[in-house]
N, C-alpha and C positions, 0 to 999 in steps of 0.2 A: 853332971847334967849333960844331956846329949844335945849337940848343936844341930838344929834343923837344916841349916844352910852349910853343910860341909862340902868338901871338894867333890864328892861323888854325885851330889844333886845340886846343880846350880840353879840360878833363877830362870834361865832359859828352859831348862828341863821341866821346872815347875809350871811355866807358862804353856809348854807343849802338853803337859798332862791336863791342865785346865781346858785347853782347846779341844783335846780328845773327849773330855767329859761333856763339854758343851755340844760337841757334834753328836754324841750319843743321845743327849736329851732332845736335841733338835729333830732327830729323825724318827722319834717315836710317833707312830701313827695313832691318832685318837680313835678312829673307827675300829681298827684291827687289834690294837694292843691295850689302849687305856679304857675304852668303853666297856669291854667285858669284865674288867676288874673294878668298875665304878670309880674311875679316877678322872672324871671329866669335870669341868667347871659347872656344868648344868646340874650335876648330881649333888653338888655341895649346897648345904643350906646356908642361909646368911650368917647364922651364929657359929658355924663350924669352920669358917674361913681362917680363923686364928689357930686352929689345931695343927698338929704336925702334918697330918695328911693334907690339909688345906694349903699349908705353906709349900709342901713338895709339889702339889698340883700347880700352884701358882708359879713356882720356879720352872717347871717343865714347860708351861705355856709361855713364860717369858723367853726361854731359849728358843722356842718355836717361832716366836714373833721376831727374833733377832737373826733370822737365817741369812739375810743379805750381808750384814756385817761379819757373820761367821764365814761366809764364802770368801770375803775379802781377806780376813785374817788367815784362812787356810792358804790362799794364794801367796800372801806375804811370807808365811812360814815355809812353804815349799821353795820359793825363790831364795830365801836366806839359807835354807839347808843345801840347795844346789850350789850356791856361790861359796859357802863356807866349807863345804865338804863333809 
């Protein structure tokens, strides 16, 4: 059995990866990127919100809503990386 938390990938590295993913989701522009692909909340019908596509669209919009906390987490990460080396 492969251990997910081995010495090559620590918890801090996992958090940094999640932060990078959250940043990528937060900067997606709805008008330029999501609307041409019909990935907006307005395009979803009420019954289709529980589908995989609806769940992904909701996740993207949740990350876009949380931009201010992401900025703060980025600043904290940068300061920790500068201090720890």
